[in-house]
N, CA, C and O atoms as a MOPAC input file, in Angstrom:
PM7 MOZYME 1SCF
protein

 N      0.78000 1    -1.17300 1     0.09800 1
 C      0.00300 1    -0.01300 1    -0.03600 1
 C      0.92600 1     1.38000 1    -0.15300 1
 O      0.85200 1     2.25700 1    -1.01300 1
 N      1.75200 1     1.29300 1     0.91200 1
 C      2.79800 1     2.29500 1     0.87900 1
 C      3.53800 1     2.54700 1    -0.34900 1
 O      3.71900 1     3.68600 1    -0.77900 1
 N      3.95000 1     1.53000 1    -0.89500 1
 C      4.71200 1     1.41000 1    -2.17700 1
 C      3.82100 1     2.05700 1    -3.37700 1
 O      4.18900 1     2.94400 1    -4.14700 1
 N      2.72600 1     1.48500 1    -3.35600 1
 C      1.56400 1     2.09900 1    -4.39400 1
 C      1.41100 1     3.60100 1    -4.28900 1
 O      1.38400 1     4.33400 1    -5.27800 1
 N      1.31300 1     4.01000 1    -3.06200 1
 C      1.15200 1     5.48900 1    -2.93700 1
 C      2.32700 1     6.20500 1    -3.31500 1
 O      2.22200 1     7.21200 1    -4.01400 1
 N      3.47400 1     5.77200 1    -2.91100 1
 C      4.83300 1     6.27500 1    -3.32400 1
 C      4.96900 1     6.29200 1    -4.81300 1
 O      5.52900 1     7.26700 1    -5.31500 1
 N      4.50100 1     5.27900 1    -5.62200 1
 C      4.64800 1     5.26900 1    -7.05600 1
 C      3.65800 1     6.24900 1    -7.59700 1
 O      4.05100 1     6.88100 1    -8.57800 1
 N      2.40700 1     6.51500 1    -7.14400 1
 C      1.45900 1     7.31400 1    -7.53000 1
 C      2.13300 1     8.87800 1    -7.42100 1
 O      2.02600 1     9.71000 1    -8.32200 1
 N      2.75800 1     9.07700 1    -6.29400 1
 C      3.31100 1    10.44100 1    -6.13200 1
 C      4.53000 1    10.55300 1    -7.02700 1
 O      4.78200 1    11.64500 1    -7.53600 1
 N      5.19900 1     9.64500 1    -7.22300 1
 C      6.29200 1     9.77200 1    -8.25000 1
 C      5.86900 1     9.80400 1    -9.58500 1
 O      6.71800 1    10.13100 1   -10.41400 1
 N      4.70800 1     9.52700 1    -9.98200 1
 C      4.01600 1     9.44900 1   -11.34100 1
 C      4.61500 1     8.29300 1   -12.11100 1
 O      4.86400 1     8.47400 1   -13.30300 1
 N      4.86500 1     7.15300 1   -11.56400 1
 C      5.43100 1     6.02400 1   -12.35500 1
 C      4.38000 1     5.52300 1   -13.36000 1
 O      4.74800 1     4.81800 1   -14.30000 1
 N      3.11500 1     5.85000 1   -13.20400 1
 C      2.23500 1     5.41200 1   -14.16700 1
 C      2.24600 1     6.06000 1   -15.45300 1
 O      1.57900 1     5.60800 1   -16.38400 1
 N      3.02500 1     7.18300 1   -15.57800 1
 C      3.18800 1     8.01000 1   -16.59700 1
 C      4.54400 1     7.62700 1   -17.31600 1
 O      4.66800 1     8.01800 1   -18.47700 1
 N      5.51100 1     6.94600 1   -16.77900 1
 C      6.83700 1     6.62700 1   -17.44100 1
 C      6.86000 1     5.10700 1   -17.52200 1
 O      7.90800 1     4.64300 1   -17.97100 1
 N      6.01400 1     4.33200 1   -17.21300 1
 C      6.30100 1     2.74100 1   -17.26600 1
 C      5.96500 1     2.55400 1   -18.75300 1
 O      5.72200 1     3.42700 1   -19.58600 1
 N      6.01000 1     1.14800 1   -18.90800 1
 C      5.90400 1     0.52100 1   -20.24100 1
 C      4.53500 1     0.78200 1   -20.85400 1
 O      4.47500 1     1.32500 1   -21.95700 1
 N      3.54000 1     0.46200 1   -20.26400 1
 C      2.04300 1     0.82000 1   -20.70300 1
 C      1.62000 1     2.33400 1   -20.44500 1
 O      0.44400 1     2.63500 1   -20.24100 1
 N      2.62400 1     3.24300 1   -20.46600 1
 C      2.06700 1     4.45500 1   -20.13500 1
 C      1.39000 1     5.15700 1   -21.20500 1
 O      0.69700 1     6.13800 1   -20.93800 1
 N      1.54900 1     4.68200 1   -22.56600 1
 C      0.72800 1     5.17300 1   -23.71000 1
 C     -0.78000 1     5.13700 1   -23.36100 1
 O     -1.50400 1     6.12200 1   -23.50700 1
 N     -1.14700 1     4.11800 1   -22.96100 1
 C     -2.72500 1     4.06000 1   -22.58400 1
 C     -3.01800 1     5.09900 1   -21.54300 1
 O     -4.04600 1     5.76400 1   -21.66700 1
 N     -2.18200 1     5.31200 1   -20.48800 1
 C     -2.39400 1     6.38300 1   -19.49300 1
 C     -2.55400 1     7.61800 1   -20.10200 1
 O     -3.56200 1     8.28600 1   -19.87200 1
 N     -1.61100 1     8.03200 1   -20.91100 1
 C     -1.36200 1     9.23600 1   -21.55700 1
 C     -2.72800 1     9.64800 1   -22.53200 1
 O     -3.24900 1    10.76300 1   -22.55500 1
 N     -3.15300 1     8.47700 1   -23.30900 1
 C     -4.24900 1     8.64100 1   -23.99900 1
 C     -5.60300 1     9.15800 1   -23.29200 1
 O     -6.38600 1    10.01700 1   -23.69700 1
 N     -5.65300 1     8.29400 1   -21.98600 1
 C     -6.84800 1     8.70200 1   -21.16600 1
 C     -6.52800 1    10.06200 1   -20.52600 1
 O     -7.50700 1    10.76500 1   -20.27600 1
 N     -5.53900 1    10.45400 1   -20.27800 1
 C     -5.32900 1    11.85700 1   -19.62200 1
 C     -5.68800 1    12.90700 1   -20.75900 1
 O     -6.35700 1    13.91000 1   -20.51100 1
 N     -5.20800 1    12.61300 1   -21.99600 1
 C     -5.52200 1    13.64500 1   -22.95100 1
 C     -7.13100 1    13.60400 1   -23.34700 1
 O     -7.75400 1    14.61900 1   -23.65600 1
 N     -7.61500 1    12.49700 1   -23.30000 1
 C     -9.09900 1    12.41700 1   -23.53300 1
 C     -9.80200 1    13.16100 1   -22.42600 1
 O    -10.70300 1    13.92900 1   -22.76300 1
 N     -9.50700 1    13.03400 1   -21.14800 1
 C     -9.94400 1    13.63500 1   -20.07700 1
 C     -9.83300 1    15.17700 1   -20.35800 1
 O    -10.79100 1    15.93800 1   -20.22200 1
 N     -8.69000 1    15.53800 1   -20.72600 1
 C     -8.50700 1    16.99200 1   -20.76900 1
 C     -9.46300 1    17.56500 1   -21.83400 1
 O    -10.13600 1    18.58900 1   -21.72100 1
 N     -9.41000 1    16.77800 1   -22.82300 1
 C    -10.33000 1    17.35600 1   -24.13100 1
 C    -11.75200 1    17.32200 1   -23.62200 1
 O    -12.43200 1    18.26100 1   -24.03400 1
 N    -12.34500 1    16.49200 1   -22.84800 1
 C    -13.46300 1    16.57000 1   -22.35400 1
 C    -13.74900 1    17.69600 1   -21.44200 1
 O    -14.80700 1    18.32400 1   -21.48600 1
 N    -12.73100 1    17.95700 1   -20.56500 1
 C    -12.91100 1    19.15500 1   -19.70000 1
 C    -12.92200 1    20.56500 1   -20.49400 1
 O    -13.63700 1    21.51900 1   -20.18600 1
 N    -12.11300 1    20.53500 1   -21.44400 1
 C    -12.07600 1    21.76300 1   -22.39500 1
 C    -13.50100 1    22.06600 1   -22.93000 1
 O    -14.09200 1    23.14000 1   -22.81600 1
 N    -13.96700 1    20.90500 1   -23.55000 1
 C    -15.27000 1    21.02800 1   -24.18300 1
 C    -16.55600 1    21.46100 1   -23.17800 1
 O    -17.45900 1    22.25200 1   -23.45300 1
 N    -16.36700 1    20.71300 1   -21.94800 1
 C    -17.35300 1    21.14400 1   -20.94300 1
 C    -17.28600 1    22.57200 1   -20.52900 1
 O    -18.31100 1    23.21300 1   -20.29700 1
 N    -15.89000 1    23.16200 1   -20.41800 1
 C    -15.92800 1    24.59800 1   -20.03100 1
 C    -16.35400 1    25.41800 1   -21.05200 1
 O    -16.98600 1    26.43000 1   -20.74800 1
 N    -16.10200 1    25.14500 1   -22.31500 1
 C    -16.46300 1    25.92900 1   -23.31500 1
 C    -18.11300 1    25.85600 1   -23.58900 1
 O    -18.76000 1    26.79600 1   -24.05200 1
 N    -18.57100 1    24.78100 1   -23.27900 1
 C    -20.14900 1    24.73100 1   -23.28400 1
 C    -20.67800 1    25.44200 1   -22.24200 1
 O    -21.73000 1    26.05900 1   -22.41300 1
 N    -20.10300 1    25.45200 1   -21.17100 1
 C    -20.60000 1    26.10900 1   -20.04200 1
 C    -20.55800 1    27.71500 1   -20.27500 1
 O    -21.50700 1    28.45100 1   -20.00400 1
 N    -19.42900 1    28.11200 1   -20.77000 1
 C    -19.36000 1    29.55500 1   -21.11400 1
 C    -20.31700 1    29.97300 1   -22.22500 1
 O    -20.71300 1    31.13800 1   -22.27100 1
 N    -20.71200 1    29.04500 1   -23.14000 1
 C    -21.55600 1    29.42100 1   -24.26300 1
 C    -22.93700 1    29.50900 1   -23.62500 1
 O    -23.66600 1    30.44100 1   -23.96600 1
 N    -23.34700 1    28.64500 1   -22.75600 1
 C    -24.58600 1    28.63700 1   -22.09900 1
 C    -24.84600 1    29.85300 1   -21.29900 1
 O    -25.90700 1    30.47100 1   -21.37800 1
 N    -23.79100 1    30.21400 1   -20.46900 1
 C    -23.86400 1    31.42700 1   -19.68000 1
 C    -24.00000 1    32.68300 1   -20.52400 1
 O    -24.75200 1    33.58800 1   -20.16200 1
 N    -23.30200 1    32.75400 1   -21.61800 1
 C    -23.58800 1    33.83300 1   -22.54900 1
 C    -25.00000 1    34.08700 1   -22.94000 1
 O    -25.56800 1    35.17900 1   -22.93800 1
 N    -25.50700 1    32.88600 1   -23.28900 1
 C    -26.88200 1    32.79600 1   -23.83800 1
 C    -27.84900 1    33.20500 1   -22.75600 1
 O    -28.81500 1    33.90900 1   -23.05100 1
 N    -27.65600 1    32.83000 1   -21.60400 1
 C    -28.51100 1    33.18400 1   -20.35200 1
 C    -28.42700 1    34.77900 1   -20.23700 1
 O    -29.46000 1    35.44800 1   -20.19100 1
 N    -27.11000 1    35.38000 1   -20.19100 1
 C    -27.13200 1    36.69700 1   -20.08900 1
 C    -27.81300 1    37.49900 1   -21.30000 1
 O    -28.28700 1    38.60600 1   -21.04400 1
 N    -27.88200 1    37.02200 1   -22.54300 1
 C    -28.28200 1    37.75600 1   -23.52000 1
 C    -29.96900 1    37.57600 1   -23.35600 1
 O    -30.73800 1    38.50000 1   -23.62100 1
 N    -30.36600 1    36.40800 1   -22.93700 1
 C    -31.81000 1    36.31800 1   -22.71700 1
 C    -32.38200 1    37.19300 1   -21.70900 1
 O    -33.49800 1    37.69800 1   -21.83100 1
 N    -31.53000 1    37.39100 1   -20.60100 1
 C    -31.90600 1    38.40400 1   -19.59100 1
 C    -31.96700 1    39.76000 1   -20.02100 1
 O    -32.87100 1    40.52700 1   -19.69100 1
 N    -30.90900 1    40.08800 1   -20.83300 1
 C    -30.92400 1    41.48700 1   -21.59700 1
 C    -32.04400 1    41.65400 1   -22.33600 1
 O    -32.66900 1    42.70700 1   -22.20800 1
 N    -32.47000 1    40.70000 1   -23.19100 1
 C    -33.63600 1    40.97800 1   -24.07200 1
 C    -34.98600 1    41.04800 1   -23.23000 1
 O    -35.92400 1    41.78500 1   -23.53200 1
 N    -34.96400 1    40.19800 1   -22.15200 1
 C    -36.21800 1    40.28100 1   -21.41500 1
 C    -36.34000 1    41.72700 1   -20.78500 1
 O    -37.43900 1    42.27100 1   -20.67300 1
 N    -35.22100 1    42.29600 1   -20.39800 1
 C    -35.27300 1    43.62500 1   -19.78400 1
 C    -35.70900 1    44.81500 1   -20.82100 1
 O    -36.40000 1    45.79300 1   -20.53900 1
 N    -35.18700 1    44.51800 1   -21.97300 1
 C    -35.52600 1    45.28300 1   -23.12800 1
 C    -36.92700 1    45.23600 1   -23.50400 1
 O    -37.48800 1    46.26300 1   -23.88800 1
 N    -37.61600 1    43.98300 1   -23.41500 1
 C    -39.07100 1    43.81700 1   -23.61600 1
 C    -39.79900 1    44.47600 1   -22.60300 1
 O    -40.84600 1    45.06300 1   -22.87500 1
 N    -39.33100 1    44.43400 1   -21.43800 1
 C    -40.24800 1    45.11400 1   -20.30500 1
 C    -40.05100 1    46.48600 1   -20.53100 1
 O    -41.09600 1    47.11900 1   -20.37700 1
 N    -38.96100 1    47.25200 1   -20.88100 1
 C    -38.85800 1    48.71900 1   -21.05400 1
 C    -39.61600 1    49.13900 1   -22.36600 1
 O    -40.09000 1    50.27500 1   -22.38500 1
 N    -39.76500 1    48.37800 1   -23.39700 1
 C    -40.47000 1    48.65600 1   -24.59500 1
 C    -41.93700 1    48.51400 1   -24.30100 1
 O    -42.69600 1    49.37000 1   -24.75500 1
 N    -42.41000 1    47.52400 1   -23.59200 1
 C    -43.86900 1    47.39200 1   -23.05300 1
 C    -44.15000 1    48.60000 1   -22.39600 1
 O    -45.14200 1    49.23900 1   -22.74700 1
 N    -43.44900 1    48.99500 1   -21.52600 1
 C    -43.80700 1    49.95400 1   -20.61100 1
 C    -43.82300 1    51.41900 1   -21.38100 1
 O    -44.61600 1    52.29700 1   -21.03900 1
 N    -42.94400 1    51.58200 1   -22.37200 1
 C    -43.10000 1    52.74900 1   -23.26400 1
 C    -44.22300 1    52.76600 1   -23.99900 1
 O    -44.82800 1    53.81500 1   -24.21600 1
 N    -44.63300 1    51.53000 1   -24.48200 1
 C    -45.96500 1    51.35700 1   -25.46400 1
 C    -47.09200 1    51.73200 1   -24.63500 1
 O    -47.93300 1    52.48000 1   -25.13300 1
 N    -47.25100 1    51.28000 1   -23.31200 1
 C    -48.45600 1    51.67000 1   -22.53100 1
 C    -48.43000 1    53.10500 1   -22.32700 1
 O    -49.48600 1    53.71900 1   -22.48100 1
 N    -47.36800 1    53.72900 1   -22.00100 1
 C    -47.30100 1    55.26600 1   -21.80000 1
 C    -47.86400 1    55.94300 1   -22.91100 1
 O    -48.82900 1    56.69100 1   -22.75500 1
 N    -47.27300 1    55.71900 1   -24.17900 1
 C    -47.56100 1    56.28800 1   -25.29200 1
 C    -49.03500 1    56.01400 1   -25.63600 1
 O    -49.75300 1    56.91600 1   -26.06700 1
 N    -49.48000 1    54.75400 1   -25.44100 1
 C    -50.98400 1    54.57800 1   -25.87300 1
 C    -51.71400 1    55.32500 1   -24.89700 1
 O    -52.74900 1    55.78300 1   -25.38300 1
 N    -51.53100 1    55.63000 1   -23.61400 1
 C    -52.27500 1    56.36300 1   -22.73000 1
 C    -52.31600 1    57.86200 1   -23.08200 1
 O    -53.31800 1    58.56300 1   -22.93700 1
 N    -51.11100 1    58.29100 1   -23.56700 1
 C    -50.97500 1    59.68500 1   -24.13200 1
 C    -51.86200 1    59.95200 1   -25.34900 1
 O    -52.53800 1    60.96900 1   -25.50300 1
 N    -51.78600 1    58.98300 1   -26.14600 1
 C    -52.65700 1    59.04600 1   -27.38500 1
 C    -54.22900 1    59.01900 1   -27.05900 1
 O    -55.04900 1    59.72900 1   -27.64100 1
 N    -54.47500 1    58.26800 1   -26.23400 1
 C    -55.85100 1    58.30000 1   -25.68000 1
 C    -56.20900 1    59.61100 1   -25.21400 1
 O    -57.23300 1    60.15600 1   -25.62500 1
 N    -55.41600 1    60.17000 1   -24.36100 1
 C    -55.64200 1    61.50300 1   -23.79600 1
 C    -55.73400 1    62.50500 1   -24.95900 1
 O    -56.55400 1    63.41100 1   -24.81400 1
 N    -54.99100 1    62.47200 1   -26.12300 1
 C    -54.99900 1    63.41200 1   -27.02300 1
 C    -56.18500 1    63.27700 1   -27.89400 1
 O    -56.69800 1    64.25500 1   -28.43700 1
 N    -56.65300 1    61.98300 1   -28.03700 1
 C    -57.83300 1    61.76800 1   -28.85500 1
 C    -59.14600 1    62.00900 1   -28.09600 1
 O    -60.20800 1    61.81500 1   -28.68900 1
 N    -59.13600 1    62.37300 1   -26.97000 1
 C    -60.44800 1    62.72400 1   -26.19800 1
 C    -61.02300 1    63.84600 1   -26.72900 1
 O    -60.30800 1    64.71800 1   -27.22400 1
 N    -62.39500 1    63.96100 1   -26.69100 1
 C    -63.11700 1    65.12200 1   -27.16800 1
 C    -62.83800 1    66.32100 1   -26.52100 1
 O    -62.62500 1    67.37200 1   -27.12500 1
 N    -62.83300 1    66.19500 1   -25.27700 1
 C    -62.62100 1    67.45200 1   -24.31000 1
 C    -61.21000 1    68.02700 1   -24.59400 1
 O    -61.04600 1    69.24600 1   -24.62400 1
 N    -60.17900 1    67.15100 1   -24.80400 1
 C    -58.88900 1    67.77900 1   -25.09800 1
 C    -58.95400 1    68.37600 1   -26.51900 1
 O    -58.44200 1    69.47500 1   -26.73200 1
 N    -59.51400 1    67.74600 1   -27.40300 1
 C    -59.58100 1    68.44100 1   -28.80200 1
 C    -60.29600 1    69.93600 1   -28.64200 1
 O    -59.87100 1    71.00800 1   -29.07400 1
 N    -61.50800 1    69.68000 1   -27.89100 1
 C    -62.25300 1    71.08700 1   -27.89000 1
 C    -61.28400 1    72.19000 1   -27.23400 1
 O    -61.18800 1    73.30300 1   -27.75300 1
 N    -60.59200 1    71.85500 1   -26.11500 1
 C    -59.70400 1    72.64500 1   -25.45100 1
 C    -58.61500 1    73.26300 1   -26.23800 1
 O    -58.31600 1    74.45400 1   -26.14900 1
 N    -58.01900 1    72.38400 1   -27.03100 1
 C    -56.99800 1    72.84400 1   -28.06900 1
 C    -57.49600 1    73.67800 1   -29.23400 1
 O    -56.85400 1    74.62700 1   -29.68500 1
 N    -58.66400 1    73.28100 1   -29.69600 1
 C    -59.26400 1    74.10000 1   -30.80400 1
 C    -59.90000 1    75.49300 1   -30.46300 1
 O    -60.00900 1    76.47200 1   -31.20200 1
 N    -60.27200 1    75.34600 1   -29.22300 1
 C    -60.90100 1    76.77300 1   -28.79100 1
 C    -59.81100 1    77.90700 1   -28.77100 1
 O    -60.11200 1    79.07900 1   -28.99800 1
 N    -58.58800 1    77.51800 1   -28.49900 1
 C    -57.49000 1    78.68600 1   -28.37000 1
 C    -57.29800 1    79.14200 1   -29.89200 1
 O    -56.75300 1    80.22500 1   -30.10500 1
 N    -57.73900 1    78.33100 1   -30.97000 1
 C    -57.59000 1    78.78800 1   -32.37200 1
 C    -58.99000 1    79.52400 1   -32.75300 1
 O    -59.05600 1    80.20700 1   -33.77500 1
 N    -59.93300 1    79.38400 1   -32.02400 1
 C    -61.29700 1    80.05900 1   -32.31200 1
 C    -62.08700 1    78.96500 1   -33.03900 1
 O    -62.98200 1    79.32400 1   -33.80400 1
 N    -61.86800 1    77.84700 1   -32.89300 1
 C    -62.71700 1    76.85300 1   -33.47000 1
 C    -63.63300 1    76.30500 1   -32.43800 1
 O    -63.07200 1    75.79200 1   -31.47000 1
 N    -64.89900 1    76.31100 1   -32.45000 1
 C    -65.85700 1    75.78900 1   -31.53200 1
 C    -66.69700 1    74.62500 1   -32.23900 1
 O    -66.90600 1    74.62600 1   -33.45200 1
 N    -67.18200 1    73.58300 1   -31.32900 1
 C    -67.97000 1    72.57200 1   -31.96600 1
 C    -69.37800 1    73.07500 1   -32.45700 1
 O    -69.98800 1    73.98400 1   -31.89500 1
 N    -69.80200 1    72.43700 1   -33.49200 1
 C    -71.01500 1    72.81200 1   -34.05400 1
 C    -72.23200 1    72.43200 1   -33.17500 1
 O    -72.29700 1    71.40800 1   -32.49500 1
 N    -73.33600 1    73.53400 1   -33.28800 1
 C    -74.33600 1    73.24900 1   -32.46600 1
 C    -75.40200 1    72.41700 1   -33.06900 1
 O    -76.18800 1    71.78300 1   -32.36400 1
 N    -75.44600 1    72.40800 1   -34.48400 1
 C    -76.22500 1    71.77000 1   -35.32800 1
 C    -75.64200 1    70.25900 1   -35.64300 1
 O    -74.44500 1    70.15400 1   -35.91200 1
 N    -76.41700 1    69.18000 1   -35.61200 1
 C    -75.86600 1    67.70800 1   -35.96200 1
 C    -75.45300 1    67.75700 1   -37.33700 1
 O    -75.86800 1    68.72000 1   -37.98100 1
 N    -74.77200 1    66.97600 1   -37.88100 1
 C    -74.40300 1    66.83900 1   -39.33200 1
 C    -75.63600 1    66.22100 1   -40.04500 1
 O    -76.41800 1    65.53100 1   -39.39200 1
 N    -75.81500 1    66.43500 1   -41.27700 1
 C    -76.90100 1    65.82000 1   -42.05400 1
 C    -76.24900 1    65.08400 1   -43.39100 1
 O    -75.11500 1    65.30800 1   -43.81500 1
 N    -77.13400 1    64.23000 1   -43.92000 1
 C    -76.71700 1    63.61900 1   -45.10000 1
 C    -77.18800 1    64.23300 1   -46.26500 1
 O    -78.30600 1    64.74800 1   -46.27200 1
 N    -76.40000 1    64.23800 1   -47.34200 1
 C    -76.74400 1    64.84100 1   -48.53900 1
 C    -76.99100 1    63.76100 1   -49.53600 1
 O    -76.03100 1    63.08100 1   -49.89600 1
 N    -78.17300 1    63.53500 1   -50.01500 1
 C    -78.50000 1    62.44300 1   -50.96200 1
 C    -78.63200 1    62.97700 1   -52.32800 1
 O    -79.31600 1    63.97000 1   -52.57600 1
 N    -77.94200 1    62.28100 1   -53.25400 1
 C    -77.86600 1    62.71100 1   -54.59600 1
 C    -78.58200 1    61.70500 1   -55.47300 1
 O    -78.19400 1    60.53700 1   -55.50000 1
 N    -79.53900 1    62.09000 1   -56.14000 1
 C    -80.37200 1    61.12000 1   -56.94000 1
 C    -79.87500 1    61.22700 1   -58.51700 1
 O    -80.04800 1    62.28500 1   -59.12200 1
 N    -79.27900 1    60.14400 1   -59.12800 1
 C    -78.83400 1    60.24600 1   -60.40200 1
 C    -79.83300 1    59.38600 1   -61.11600 1
 O    -79.79100 1    58.16000 1   -61.01500 1
 N    -80.82000 1    60.07400 1   -61.90800 1
 C    -81.70000 1    59.34000 1   -62.60400 1
 C    -81.55300 1    59.96800 1   -64.16800 1
 O    -81.95200 1    61.09400 1   -64.46600 1
 N    -81.01400 1    59.19100 1   -64.95100 1
 C    -80.99400 1    59.50800 1   -66.31600 1
 C    -81.62200 1    58.52600 1   -67.15400 1
 O    -81.66800 1    58.69300 1   -68.37200 1

């Protein structure tokens, strides 16, 4: 047991006769670790982008609601009367009527 631990510390498994198999396994594990790290970074980048887009959507939705309410205020009859009164235009007292044209030839 003591000799096995000592051989492990001296890295005899890397310089023995069958070390080629050990080196292949170490390179394989290293490649898997690199791929895993790259995948993790890519996933984190996507998560940050999604969070950024959600925030942008919230801001745009808020702006849309603000502008829609402002438009409703502008379109109200009382607002139009007030704005047109300063120009001297008042609402008509008489309701509109239809003009019918009969074309008979």
